[in-house]
N, C-alpha and C positions, 0 to 999 in steps of 0.2 A: 239757301239752296243755290247751287251754282248751275247755270244753264248755258247751253251753247247759244241760244238765241240772244242772251244778254251780251255775251262776249263778242257776238258778231254784229250787234247793233251799232249803228254809226254814230249815235249820240249818247249823251249822258243818261245814266239810268234814272236820274231824278229830274230830267228835263220836263218842264210843264207840257211841251208839245207831245213828248213821248207818252206822258200820262194821259193826255187828252185822246190820243190815238188808241191807247189800250182801252179806255172807257167806252169810246164809240164802238170799237171792234167787238167788245164783249156783248153789247146789245145786238149787234148785227149777227154775230155767230150764234147767239142764243136763239134767235128767231128765224134764221135762214140756214139751209143746208150749206155745208162748207163749199161744195163745188159750185153753188150758185152765187157765192159771195165773190165780188171782185175788188181789187185794190181801188179801182175808181169809185165803187160804191162807198167804201169806207172813207176815202178822201173827200167825197162830196158831202157826206154827213158831218165830217170833222171840219170842213171848210178849208182844206189844205190841198196842195198839189201832190201829184205822184212823187216827184223828186223829194218833197218834204218827208213823205213817209219812208222812202228808201234811205234817207239819212239816219233813220232810227232802227229800221228793221230790214233784214236782208230780203225778205219776201213775205207773202201772205202767211205761210206756215209758221215762220219765225214770230210773226205778230200773234198768231193763235197761241203758240207756246207761251209767249209773254203774258197773255191774258190769263191763262190758267195758272201760271206760276205766281203771278202777283196776288191773285185771290187766295191761293193756298198759303203763301208766305204770311199774309196778314192774319188769317185765321189761326195758323199754327203758332205764331208768335204770341198772340193774345192768350190762347189756351195755355201755352207753356208758362207764361209769366203769371197768369191767374192761379194755376195749380201751385206754383212755387210760393206765391205770396199770401194765399188765402188758406188757412188751416181747416176751416169749416167746409166739408165737401158739398153741403147743400148750397151755401153761399157761392162757392166757386162754380158749381154747376149752374146756378141761376145767372151769374155774371156771363158765363160762356154761352148760355142759351140766349140771353138778351143780345149779346154781341153778334151771335150768328144771325138772329132775326134782323137786326139793324143792317148787317152786311148784305143780306139777301135783298132787303128793301132799297139799299143804296146802290147796289150794282148786281148784275146777273150772277147767280151762284156758280162758282168754279166747277163743282162736281157735275152739274147739268151740262155745262159747255164741254167739259172733257168727255163725258159719256156720249154725248151727241156726236162728237167729232173724233173719237178715240182712234178710228181707222187712219186718220191723217198723221198721227204721231209715229215717230220712229220707235223701234223696240226699246232702245235705250231711254228715250224720253218717256215712253209709256211706263216702263218699270220705275223710273225715278218719281214720276208723278203719283203712281199708285203707292209707292213707299211713303210719300208725304201725306197722302190722304189717310193712309193707315196710321201714321204717327198722330195725326189730328184726332182720329177716332179713338186711339188708345188713351189720350188724355181724358176724354169723356168716360170711356169704359172703366178706367181706373178709379174714377169718382163714383160711378154708379154701382159697381160690384159690392162695396161694403154697405151701400144703402138698400140693396135688394137681396137680402139673404134668403128670400122666399123663392128665388129662381136661380138657375145654374148660370155659369159664365157664358156658355154658348147662347143662352136665352137673353142675357144682358147684351151681348153683341148684336143679336138680331133686333132687340128692342131699340138699341141706340141708333143703329143704321135706319130703322124705320122712322124714328124721330127726325133724323137728318132729312129723309125723303119728304116728310110732312113739311118741315120748315123750308126746304128748298122749293117746294111747290108754290110758295108765296110769290115767286118771280113771275108766275103766269096766272095765278088764281086770286090775286088781291084786288080785283076790280070792284069799284064802288064802295070801298071801305076806307076810313081815314087811318092814318099811320098809327095814332095812339091806340085806337081800338084793336087794330091788327096785332100790335105788339103785346098788349095785355092778354088778349085771347089766346094767341099762339104760345106765349110764354107759359101761361097757366096750363094749357093742354100738354105742352112738352114736359113740364116739371111734374105734372100728375102722372104721366106715363112713365117717367124715369124713376120716380121716387115712391110712388104709392104701392104698397104691398097688395098682392092679389089674395083673395080668400080661397080661390081655386088652387088646387095643388098642381102647378104647372110642371113639376118634376116628373109626374106620373106619365107613363107611356100609354095608359088606358084612355 
């Protein structure tokens, strides 16, 4: 995905300093309102000076856009390559579920940061990011639909997005649990929700 923030950044897209700033900013933006976050706050946590940040990002908003885009790029690329390389939909879904969980545990989830700060993005940026989020969801939905003949496509979409919400909550609700236990528990819960047929007829309007 091509972004204005990347083209306007002053440093290399693969610069270790740039990656560090994105990682620090992701945590700050997740736990603080955008208007309360300052460049000085991010620089202090990253251990860099203001000029160092501005060598990589035009301003605070450009840094926020980079945070969201980086997370989406990684999720989308993994999902795309998994779907292309794994013929078994259950195995593909399991791999994508485990990757999503690891991603949330390793860094703040992009969807939460975007939803919390959506008002900051320009209309063009907002539409582009929503398209990328939709593409990521479609990779999951395409796997779940044939596995869940007991429910309709709109219900599959609702179920998939509900699972995303559950997994993304790990960013703030994983206190007091070890990583291995969280991964096993949440992976099992997600796969059960996505692949287990319901005895109740969910197609009925009654």
